[in-house]
N, C-alpha and C positions, 0 to 999 in steps of 0.2 A: 547799840547797847546789848551787852551780853547778859543772858539769863541763865541761871544754873540752879539745879536742885538735885538732891540725892535721895534715893528711896530704896526700900527693901520691899519684897513681894507682899509682906503682911501689913504694910502701912498704906491705907487707902488715900487716893488722890481726891481732893475736893474741888468743886467748881463745875461750871458748865462748859459746853463746847459750842462755838458759833458755827453751826452747820453750813450756813451760806458762805461764810468766809473760808471754811475748810474746803468746800467744793470749788470755790472760785480760785483757790490756790493750785488746783490740779489742771494741767493742760488737757485739752480735749482729746489729744491723741494718746494719752497714757492709758494702758490697759492692764487688766487682771484676768487670770484664767477662770473659766467657768466653774471649776471645782469648788471655789470659795463662795459661790452664789447658792448652790443647790440646797444646802442645809438651812440657809436663811429663808429661802422661799418656803420650805416646809415649816419652819418655825413661825412664819407670819400667818400661815393658814388663810383664813378668810380675809385677812388684811392685805394679802398680796396684791390684789387687783388695784387697791387704792395706791399702794406704793409704786406698782408698775406704771401707773398713769403719770408719775413724776420722772420717769427714767428717760434717758436719751435713746436707748435701744433695748426696750423690754423684750425678753425672749417669750415666744408664744407659749402659753400655758405654764410659764415659769420653768421650762425644761432647758437648763443650760448644759452645754457640752463641756466636759471636764477640761480639755486642753484647747478649747477655742478661746479667743481673746475678746473681752468685753470692756466697755468704758470703765475706767477706774472711778470716775465720778458716780456711775451707777452703783458700783460696789460699795462705796462709802455711804451712799444714800440708803441702800438696803441694810448695810451694817449698822448704821445709826438707828434705824427703826427697831431692829432686833435688840441692840445693846440697851436702849432705853427701856424696852419692855421687859427684858430678862433681868436686868440689874437696876431696878428703880433706886433713885437717890442721886448720887453724883454722876453726871454723864461722863466726866473725865475718867472716873474709876470704871464705869460701865464699858467704855471703849477699851480700856486696858485689859479688863478681865475677859472680854469676848475675844480680843486679839490673841490672847494666850492659847486659845483653843484652835487657832488657825494652824499651828504646828501639827496638831493631831490630824487635821484634814489632809495636809500634804503628806505626812508620814503614812497615812492609810492608802495613798495612791501607789500605783506600781512604781513610778519613778521615785517616790518618797521612800518606799521600802528598800529599793536598791541603794539610794543615797545614804539613808541612815544605817544600813548594814555595814557601810564603810567607815562610819564615824563612831568613835569610842568615848568621847568626852565633850563637855561644853566648849572647851577651847578650840578643838578641831572643827566643831560644828560652826562656831561663830566665825572662824577664819574662812570657812566655805560659804558663809551666808551670802556674800555678794554673788557667787555663782548660782546658788539656789534661787536667790531673788530674781536674777535675770531670766530664769526659766518660768517663773510664775507671774512676773509682771514686766511690762515694757514701759520705759520712760525714765524713772528715777535712777540715778547713779549712786553707788556707794562703794566703800572700801572697808577692809577690816585689817587690824594690826595687833599682833600680840604685844602686850605691855609688860607682862610678867607671866609666871607659870599658870596662875589662875586669874588672869585678867586680859581681856581683849577689848579694844576700842573699835566700834563700828561708826564710820563717819559718812554722812550724807553731805556733799558739798553744797547742795541746796535741797532742803526738805520740802516735800509736797504733801499736804493732807494733815492728818491729826498726829501730833507728837505722841499722844497716849496710845495710839494704835501701834506705832513703832516700838514704844516701850514694852507693850504687852508681848509683841513678837519676840524680842530678844529675851525677855523673861521666860517666855514659853519654851524657847530653845534650851535654856539652862535647866528649867524645871523638868524637861523630858528626860534628863539624866539624874533626877532625884537630888538636885542640888538647889541651894537657896541663893538666888541672885541679889546682888546689890548693884544698883545702876546710878551713876552720876550722869545726868543729862545736861548738856550745854547747848544752848541756842545762841548762835552768834550772829554777826552782821550778815545780811543777805540770806538768812535762814539756813546757815550752815548748822547742822545738828550732829553732835557726837554723843553716842551712847557708850559710856565707859563702863563695861560690865565686868564684875568680879563675882566670885562664888566661893 
């Protein structure tokens, strides 16, 4: 059964996220770079030790190395703790809002600065998104295709994790160019997910 919804950045998502199911959907060998952990460790403060006790590979003293790879399941568990604390209310919206900020984390890295210096608009950036994603994560596959001058579809043949996280990431890419994204999200059979992004 296919699910579809359309949203703009200013329309909040309602509902909860089943963290256990989200984590279970992610293969154990999928990884994310450490640069995305560090600010969340800092945000958790005194709560870090409790969260670290639930992780597959907690880094000693919460010091993650920017370009080392760590379990994606750990990233989502840490992300979940920070999202719910920072944006109380709808967990779906919390995931989406926190994910938008991940673009800034990558853009502030040396690699991110070089990458974004070569990109001039949301379309070019979304078309390069699969290449960027392969640098910062290992496991998930994705493609992107230009549909019109101001419209690009990002497709995951099989999506792992939270749809709201993926939505926030593509919105964040568009917003980094001071544009307002509109995204049609389609979840098909076998968890094929398409983020059809226009601005």
